[in-house]
C-alpha positions in Angstrom: 34.8 14.3 3.6 35.8 17.3 5.6 32.2 18.4 6.0 31.2 15.1 7.5 34.0 15.1 10.0 33.1 18.7 11.0 29.3 18.2 11.3 28.9 14.7 12.6 28.2 14.5 16.3 30.4 12.4 18.6 30.7 8.8 17.2 28.7 9.4 14.1 31.5 9.8 11.6 33.0 6.5 12.8 29.7 4.9 12.2 29.8 6.1 8.6 33.5 5.0 8.2 32.6 1.6 9.6 30.4 0.9 6.5 33.5 1.1 4.2 31.3 2.5 1.5 32.6 5.4 -0.6 29.3 5.7 -2.5 27.4 6.3 0.7 30.0 8.7 2.0 29.8 10.8 -1.2 26.0 10.8 -1.0 25.8 12.0 2.6 28.6 14.6 2.0 26.9 16.0 -1.1 23.6 16.6 0.7 25.2 17.7 3.9 26.7 20.5 1.9 23.4 21.3 0.1 21.1 21.1 3.1 23.5 22.7 5.5 22.4 21.1 8.8 24.1 22.3 12.0 25.0 18.7 12.9 24.6 15.1 11.6 23.5 12.1 13.6 24.0 8.6 12.2 21.5 6.2 13.5 22.3 2.5 13.8 20.2 -0.6 14.6 20.8 -0.3 18.3 18.0 0.0 20.9 19.7 3.0 22.3 19.4 4.9 19.0 15.8 3.8 18.7 15.0 5.2 22.1 16.9 8.4 21.5 14.9 9.1 18.3 11.6 8.7 20.2 12.9 11.0 23.0 14.0 13.6 20.5 10.7 13.5 18.6 8.9 14.4 21.9 11.5 17.0 23.0 11.4 18.8 19.7 7.6 18.9 19.8 7.1 16.7 16.7 5.2 14.2 18.8 3.1 14.6 22.0 2.9 11.8 24.6 -0.5 10.3 25.3 -1.9 8.6 28.4 -1.0 5.1 27.4 2.7 4.3 27.8 4.5 4.5 24.4 1.7 6.2 22.6 2.2 9.5 20.9 0.3 11.9 18.6 1.7 13.8 15.6 0.0 16.7 13.8 0.7 17.7 10.2 -0.2 21.1 9.0 -3.9 21.7 8.1 -3.0 21.7 4.4 -0.5 18.9 4.6 -2.7 15.9 5.2 -2.3 13.7 2.2 -0.4 13.0 -1.0 0.2 15.8 -3.4 -0.2 14.3 -6.9 0.3 17.7 -8.7 3.7 18.3 -7.2 4.8 14.6 -7.2 6.9 14.2 -10.3 9.4 11.8 -12.0 12.6 13.2 -13.3 13.2 12.0 -16.8 16.1 12.4 -19.3 15.2 15.1 -21.8 12.6 13.8 -24.3 12.1 10.5 -22.5 8.8 10.3 -20.5 6.6 7.2 -20.5 3.0 7.9 -21.5 0.7 8.9 -18.7 3.4 9.8 -16.1 3.7 13.2 -14.4 7.3 14.1 -15.3 9.7 16.9 -15.6 13.0 17.3 -17.5 15.6 15.8 -15.2 18.0 18.8 -15.3 15.2 21.2 -14.8 13.8 19.2 -11.9 17.1 18.8 -10.1 17.8 22.5 -10.4 14.4 23.3 -8.9 14.6 20.9 -6.0 18.2 21.8 -5.2 17.2 25.5 -5.1 14.3 24.7 -2.8 16.3 22.4 -0.5 19.5 24.6 -0.2 20.1 25.4 3.5 16.7 23.8 4.3 18.2 22.1 7.4 20.0 25.2 8.7 19.6 25.3 12.5 18.5 21.7 12.6 20.1 18.2 12.8 20.3 15.9 9.9 19.6 12.2 10.7 21.1 9.5 8.6 19.1 6.3 8.9 19.3 2.9 7.3 16.6 0.4 6.4 16.1 -2.9 4.7 13.3 -3.3 2.2 12.5 -7.0 2.4 14.4 -9.4 4.8 18.1 -8.8 4.9 20.1 -11.4 3.0 17.1 -12.5 1.0 16.5 -12.2 -2.8 14.0 -9.5 -2.0 16.4 -7.3 0.0 17.0 -3.7 -1.2 19.2 -1.5 1.0 17.9 1.9 1.7 19.1 5.2 3.3 17.2 8.3 4.3 18.4 11.7 5.2 15.9 13.8 7.1 15.6 16.5 9.8 12.5 15.0 11.3 12.7 12.7 14.3 9.0 11.9 13.8 9.9 10.5 10.3 12.7 8.4 11.7 10.5 7.1 14.5 7.8 6.2 12.0 10.3 4.4 9.8 11.7 2.5 12.8 8.2 1.1 13.4 7.4 0.4 9.7 10.7 -1.0 8.3 13.4 -3.5 9.2 16.6 -1.9 10.5 19.3 -1.7 7.9 22.6 -0.5 9.3 24.2 -3.9 10.0 22.8 -5.3 6.7 24.3 -2.3 4.9 27.7 -2.9 6.5 27.6 -6.6 5.5 26.4 -6.1 1.9 28.5 -2.9 1.2 26.1 -2.0 -1.7 27.2 0.3 -4.5 23.6 1.0 -5.4 20.7 1.6 -2.9 17.5 3.5 -2.6 18.0 7.0 -1.3 15.6 9.5 0.2 16.5 13.2 0.9 13.8 14.9 3.0 13.7 18.4 4.4 10.7 19.5 6.6 11.2 23.2 5.7 10.1 26.1 7.9 7.8 25.0 10.7 5.1 26.6 12.7 4.8 26.7 16.5 3.5 23.1 16.4 6.5 21.9 14.3 4.4 21.3 11.2 5.7 22.3 7.8 4.5 25.9 6.9 5.4 26.4 3.3 3.2 23.8 1.7 2.9 25.9 -1.5 6.6 25.1 -1.9 6.0 21.4 -1.3 7.8 19.1 -3.9 8.2 15.4 -4.1 10.5 14.4 -7.0 11.8 11.0 -7.9 15.0 10.5 -9.9 14.7 7.0 -11.4 18.2 7.2 -12.9 19.8 7.4 -9.4 17.1 5.7 -7.4 16.6 8.9 -5.3 13.5 10.6 -3.8 13.6 14.3 -3.0 10.9 15.6 -0.6 10.7 19.1 0.9 8.3 21.4 2.7 6.1 18.6 3.9 6.0 16.3 6.9 3.0 14.2 6.0 4.3 10.6 6.2 3.1 9.6 2.7 5.5 12.2 1.4 8.3 12.2 4.0 8.5 8.5 5.0 10.2 7.8 1.7 10.1 4.0 1.7 6.3 3.9 1.5 4.7 4.7 -1.9 7.6 6.8 -3.1 10.1 3.9 -3.0 7.4 1.7 -4.5 7.8 3.8 -7.7 11.6 3.2 -7.6 11.0 -0.5 -7.0 8.6 -0.8 -10.0 11.3 0.6 -12.2 14.0 -1.7 -10.7 11.7 -4.7 -11.0 11.0 -3.9 -14.6 14.8 -3.9 -15.3 15.4 -7.1 -13.3 12.4 -9.3 -14.1 10.4 -9.3 -10.9 7.2 -7.5 -9.7 6.8 -4.7 -7.2 3.2 -4.6 -6.1 0.6 -2.7 -4.1 -0.5 -6.0 -2.4 -1.2 -7.5 0.9 0.2 -11.0 1.7 -1.7 -13.3 4.0 -1.9 -16.9 5.1 -5.3 -18.6 4.6 -5.6 -21.6 6.9 -7.0 -24.8 5.3 -7.8 -28.4 6.4 -5.4 -30.3 8.7 -3.2 -27.3 9.6 -2.4 -26.4 6.1 -1.5 -22.7 5.4 -1.8 -21.4 1.9 -0.4 -17.9 1.1 -2.2 -15.3 -1.1 -1.4 -11.8 -2.2 -4.1 -9.4 -3.1 -4.5 -6.0 -4.8 -7.6 -4.0 -4.0 -8.1 -0.3 -4.7 -9.1 2.0 -1.8 -12.4 1.2 -0.3 -12.6 -2.3 -1.9 -11.8 -4.4 1.2 -8.0 -4.7 1.1 -7.3 -4.2 4.8 -10.4 -6.1 6.0 -9.3 -9.0 3.9 -5.7 -9.0 5.1 -6.9 -8.8 8.7 -9.9 -11.2 8.4 -10.7 -13.3 11.4 -9.1 -16.7 11.6 -6.3 -16.0 9.2 -2.7 -14.6 9.5 -1.1 -11.5 8.0 2.3 -11.2 6.4 1.7 -7.7 5.1 -1.1 -5.2 4.4 0.3 -3.0 1.7 3.5 -3.6 -0.3 4.9 -6.8 -1.7 7.8 -7.9 -3.8 7.2 -11.0 -6.0 10.1 -13.1 -7.2 10.5 -16.2 -9.3 12.3 -18.7 -6.9 12.9 -22.1 -8.4 10.1 -21.6 -10.8 7.5 -20.6 -8.2 6.2 -17.2 -7.2 7.4 -16.1 -3.8 6.4 -12.9 -2.0 7.8 -10.9 0.8 6.4 -7.9 2.7 8.6 -4.9 2.0 7.7 -3.6 5.5 7.3 -4.8 9.0 4.6 -2.4 10.2 1.3 -0.8 9.3 0.7 2.9 8.4 -3.0 2.6 8.3 -6.1 4.8 7.9 -7.7 4.9 11.4 -11.2 6.1 10.5 -13.9 3.5 11.4 -11.5 1.3 13.4 -13.5 0.2 16.4 -13.6 -2.5 19.0 -16.3 -4.3 17.0 -15.0 -3.9 13.5 -11.3 -4.4 14.0 -10.7 -6.1 17.4 -7.1 -7.0 16.8 -6.0 -3.6 15.8 -8.2 -2.0 18.4 -6.4 -4.1 21.1 -3.0 -2.8 19.9 -4.2 0.8 19.9 -5.4 0.5 23.4 -2.5 -1.1 25.3 1.1 0.0 26.1 3.5 -0.2 23.2 5.1 1.9 20.4 2.1 3.5 18.5 2.0 6.8 16.7 -1.4 8.4 16.0 -1.4 11.0 13.2 -4.0 13.8 12.9 -6.5 12.5 15.3 -8.0 14.5 18.2 -6.2 14.7 21.5 -8.7 14.8 24.4 -6.6 15.2 27.6 -4.2 12.5 26.4 -6.8 10.2 24.8 -6.8 9.9 21.0 -10.2 10.1 19.3 -10.9 9.4 15.6 -13.9 9.3 13.3 -15.9 6.1 13.5 -14.2 4.8 16.7 -17.6 3.7 18.1 -17.5 6.2 21.0 -19.8 9.2 21.7 -18.7 12.3 19.7 -16.2 14.5 21.7 -17.1 18.0 22.6 -13.6 19.5 22.7 -9.9 18.7 22.2 -6.8 19.6 20.3 -6.3 18.5 16.6 -4.3 19.5 13.5 -6.2 22.9 13.5 -5.3 23.7 17.2 -8.0 23.9 19.9 -11.1 22.3 18.6 -14.8 22.5 19.3 -17.7 21.2 17.2 -18.5 24.6 15.8 -14.9 25.3 14.5 -14.7 26.4 10.9 -11.8 26.4 8.4 -10.8 29.4 6.2 -13.5 28.5 3.7 -16.2 28.5 6.4 -16.5 24.7 6.4 -16.8 22.8 9.7 -13.6 21.0 10.8 -14.1 17.4 11.9 -12.5 16.5 15.2 -10.1 14.1 13.3 -9.0 14.0 9.6 -10.5 11.4 7.3 -7.0 10.5 6.4 -5.9 10.3 10.0 -3.4 7.4 10.6 -1.8 5.0 13.0 1.6 3.4 12.9 2.1 0.0 14.5 4.4 -3.0 14.3 3.0 -6.1 12.6 4.9 -8.2 15.1 2.7 -7.0 17.9 -0.5 -8.2 16.3 -1.9 -11.5 17.6 -2.5 -12.6 14.0 1.0 -11.8 12.6 2.2 -14.7 10.5 5.4 -16.5 11.6 6.9 -16.2 8.1 7.0 -12.4 8.2 10.8 -12.3 8.1 11.4 -15.6 6.2 14.3 -15.0 3.7 12.5 -17.1 1.1 9.3 -15.1 1.5 6.2 -17.2 1.2 5.2 -19.3 -1.8 2.0 -17.8 -3.3 -0.8 -20.3 -3.8 -3.0 -17.6 -5.3 -3.3 -14.0 -6.3 -6.5 -12.0 -5.7 -7.7 -8.9 -7.5 -10.6 -7.2 -5.7 -12.8 -4.6 -7.2 -15.9 -2.7 -6.1 -18.8 -3.4 -8.4 -22.5 -3.4 -7.8 -23.7 -5.3 -10.8 -21.0 -7.1 -12.8 -18.4 -9.4 -11.0 -19.6 -12.3 -8.9 -18.2 -12.5 -5.3 -15.4 -14.9 -6.1 -14.1 -16.6 -9.3 -11.0 -18.1 -10.7 -9.3 -17.3 -14.0 -8.6 -19.8 -16.7 -4.8 -19.3 -16.4 -2.1 -16.7 -15.7 -2.6 -14.5 -18.9 -6.4 -14.6 -18.6 -6.2 -13.6 -14.9 -3.6 -10.9 -15.4 -5.6 -9.3 -18.3 -9.3 -9.8 -17.5 -8.9 -9.4 -13.7 -5.8 -7.5 -12.7 -5.4 -5.2 -15.8 -9.2 -4.7 -15.8 -9.6 -3.8 -12.2 -12.2 -1.1 -11.4 -13.6 0.5 -8.3 -17.1 1.8 -8.3 -17.5 5.2 -6.6 -20.2 6.1 -4.1 -22.5 9.1 -3.9 -20.7 10.2 -0.8 -17.3 10.6 -2.4 -18.1 11.7 -6.0 -21.7 13.0 -6.0 -22.8 10.4 -8.5 -23.0 6.7 -7.6 -21.8 4.1 -10.0 -18.8 5.8 -11.7 -16.2 3.2 -12.3 -12.6 4.2 -11.8 -10.0 2.1 -13.7 -7.0 1.1 -11.6 -4.7 -1.5 -13.2 -3.6 -4.0 -10.4 -4.5 -1.2 -7.9 -1.1 0.2 -8.8 -2.0 2.9 -11.4 -1.1 5.9 -9.1 2.4 4.5 -8.4 3.5 3.3 -11.9 6.9 4.5 -13.0 6.7 2.7 -16.3 4.0 2.7 -18.9 0.9 0.5 -18.5 1.9 -1.4 -21.6 5.3 -2.2 -20.2 3.8 -3.1 -16.8 1.4 -5.7 -18.4 4.2 -7.0 -20.6 6.4 -7.5 -17.5 3.5 -9.5 -15.9 3.1 -11.7 -19.0 6.9 -12.4 -19.3 7.1 -13.1 -15.5 4.4 -15.8 -15.9 6.1 -17.4 -18.9 9.3 -18.0 -16.8 7.4 -19.8 -14.0 7.3 -23.6 -13.8 4.1 -23.3 -11.8 1.8 -20.3 -12.0 -0.5 -19.7 -9.0 -4.2 -19.4 -9.8 -5.6 -15.9 -10.1 -8.9 -15.0 -8.5 -11.3 -12.1 -8.8 -13.2 -10.9 -5.7 -16.1 -8.5 -5.3 -17.8 -7.8 -1.9 -20.1 -5.1 -3.1 -22.9 -6.7 -5.2 -26.3 -5.1 -4.8 -29.9 -5.9 -5.8 -31.7 -3.5 -8.2 -33.2 -1.8 -5.2 -29.8 -1.2 -3.6 -29.6 -3.9 -1.0 -26.3 -5.7 -0.4 -26.2 -9.2 -1.7 -23.4 -10.4 0.6 -22.6 -10.0 4.2 -19.5 -8.3 5.7 -18.1 -11.6 7.0 -18.8 -13.6 3.8 -15.3 -12.9 2.6 -14.1 -15.5 5.1 -16.0 -18.1 3.0 -14.7 -16.8 -0.3 -11.1 -17.0 1.1 -11.6 -20.6 2.3 -13.0 -21.5 -1.1 -10.0 -20.0 -2.8 -7.7 -21.9 -0.5 -9.4 -25.2 -1.4 -9.4 -24.4 -5.0 -5.7 -23.5 -5.1 -5.0 -26.9 -3.6 -7.3 -28.8 -6.0 -9.6 -29.9 -3.2 -12.8 -28.8 -4.9 -14.2 -28.6 -8.4 -15.6 -25.6 -10.1 -18.1 -24.5 -12.8 -16.8 -23.3 -16.1 -18.3 -19.9 -17.1 -17.4 -17.3 -19.7 -15.6 -15.2 -17.1 -13.7 -18.0 -15.4 -14.4 -20.8 -12.9 -17.1 -20.2 -10.3 -17.8 -22.2 -7.1 -20.3 -25.0 -6.8 -23.2 -24.5 -4.5 -22.6 -27.6 -2.3 -19.1 -26.4 -1.5 -20.2 -22.9 -0.5 -23.1 -24.3 1.5 -20.7 -26.5 3.5 -18.2 -23.6 4.0 -20.9 -21.2 5.2 -22.0 -23.8 7.8 -18.4 -24.6 8.9 -17.0 -21.1 8.9 -19.9 -18.8 9.7 -22.3 -21.3 11.3 -25.1 -20.2 9.1 -27.3 -21.6 6.3 -26.7 -20.6 2.7 -29.6 -21.0 0.4 -29.7 -22.0 -3.2 -31.6 -18.8 -3.9 -28.8 -16.7 -2.4 -26.2 -18.6 -4.4 -28.1 -18.2 -7.7 -28.5 -14.4 -7.2 -24.8 -13.9 -6.2 -23.2 -16.1 -8.9 -25.6 -15.4 -11.7 -23.6 -14.3 -14.8 -24.9 -10.8 -15.7 -24.1 -11.0 -19.3 -24.7 -7.5 -20.6 -22.9 -5.9 -17.6 -19.8 -8.1 -18.2 -19.8 -7.3 -22.0 -20.0 -3.6 -21.1 -16.9 -4.1 -18.8 -15.0 -5.8 -21.6 -15.8 -2.8 -23.9 -14.7 -0.3 -21.3 -11.4 -2.0 -20.7 -10.8 -2.5 -24.4 -11.3 1.3 -24.9 -8.8 2.0 -22.2 -6.1 -0.1 -23.8 -6.8 1.2 -27.3 -5.5 4.5 -26.0 -2.3 3.0 -24.5 0.6 2.9 -26.9 2.3 -0.4 -27.1 -0.3 -2.5 -25.4 0.5 -6.2 -25.9 -1.8 -8.0 -28.4 -2.6 -10.6 -25.8 -4.6 -8.0 -23.9 -7.0 -7.5 -26.9 -7.1 -11.2 -27.6 -8.2 -12.1 -24.1 -10.7 -9.3 -23.9 -12.2 -10.2 -27.3 -12.3 -13.9 -26.4 -14.2 -13.2 -23.2 -16.7 -10.9 -24.9 -17.2 -13.6 -27.6 -17.9 -16.2 -24.9 -20.4 -13.9 -23.2 -22.2 -13.1 -26.5 -22.5 -16.8 -27.2 -24.0 -17.4 -23.7 -26.4 -14.5 -24.3 -27.5 -16.0 -27.5 -28.1 -19.4 -26.0 -29.3 -18.6 -22.5 -30.3 -14.9 -22.2 -29.1 -11.9 -20.3 -29.0 -13.3 -16.8 -27.7 -16.9 -16.4 -27.7 -18.8 -13.1 -25.0 -21.4 -12.5 -27.3 -24.4 -13.1 -27.8 -23.2 -16.7 -24.1 -23.0 -17.5 
């Protein structure tokens, strides 16, 4: 441990010693030797350390203060603005690589990453910081340690995650999630320069993430989606679920609060659902699901939001807008700085004429190296805020039991197949025909051809560290061990008429959530259809009146909840084809898909191609 005693700044070595954890000491010493920082600072849970990190982020130029007290802006390099799937790889033992995963031989990968990270912190300070994934002392708790040379990264993590030093000291864990991050050579704006050498490798054997030559938070804030991959592997071994899900409280009659988790692919309404007016939020992105006394309980892995800021305006997102415009700890990433005022795409204000962004000085006619116009803010520009500061933050955010789930929602984007809301026949049926069949329909703006359906199992496909077959198997086994399975719902806010008009309103999701809450508590009946249970007209009519103060016609109901038979059959065929190509897919998947197709064919034979609820 000589290297630690030599390089730790005053008091930091004692902070490590106080943890009485040889495994941790060996980990820090090993990478102190490899990374070769000039000094080491060990951060605790104290307010003083928190303030020091903020101060250093500004002093080193990683963040720039804005006009509102506590607000800062951070710029990543122009080519370091998002996740790098090509260079994000799993390290697998030789000859062992689950189907469909981007992997590299473990020994080869470690040799490469060690080579790229050797001396990467020379001339800089290494920060050792501790976090708790899930509430400390709860069944969900996973201790986590990050090594980094970026004060911006630590500042971000202090906003997004529960502090973990004292919990680590108490638990004295021999295993924990580890992240080793080196910014690499930086430019004059403190952004990573050598993005061609960017690598993000995950060692599932040792629960370790390696990240170098990047500062973009999705690749440097290791406990976001990188640790989700570690957690999926851990959950698979231990019999719980690590999910890309929000958790929210839906408020029912007489003060009742029913908690739901939800998985929605990008652009399918995930954030807008989690933040919907009148309800409370536990988490917007990541959840651990455990069997506690035979019931599903969920906890938010995080305590903050690292959200896409595009299109957030006073009108569309009043609660977030309020937080982004008042004093407090907020980091803006890759937006435009106009004399200390942050500007982003779709903020509802007149377009700016100048400012400073990730490309340097900006004007509307500025072009990139390919001759394309540079927007004043990046489409993936972000904000980091604390959930606790939101007016709609649920009081159970830090509950050690998590929250008991009354329902699970899988939301897709689909113009012509799924109805706006429906309930599965049971756990297996919901997991397979909703979660494992989740699709997101692309738009012309993003792909060039409208209507392409992108498959995304549980909205977690990009982050799986196990095969899809194993992932589904884990879900099915998890359900078998429950005394009480929560109902599973499908949601779709994107139905269109044949001439392209939206069939539902932006705020209608408030009604769908209220119906799910009532249904989960057995307060309303439903109509049996081939795809699951759909709402009755009289229940929705009442809810539209109570919640949105508007009339809801029978004609609207019939068009929205009509079973589009051929479209649903086509979906079953598409999903069946996907799983026919997945080695080891549980037979239950094909059984449920076949059974649903059979029910649809029977309906088609009896009632035709388009069947309104009154004909069911």
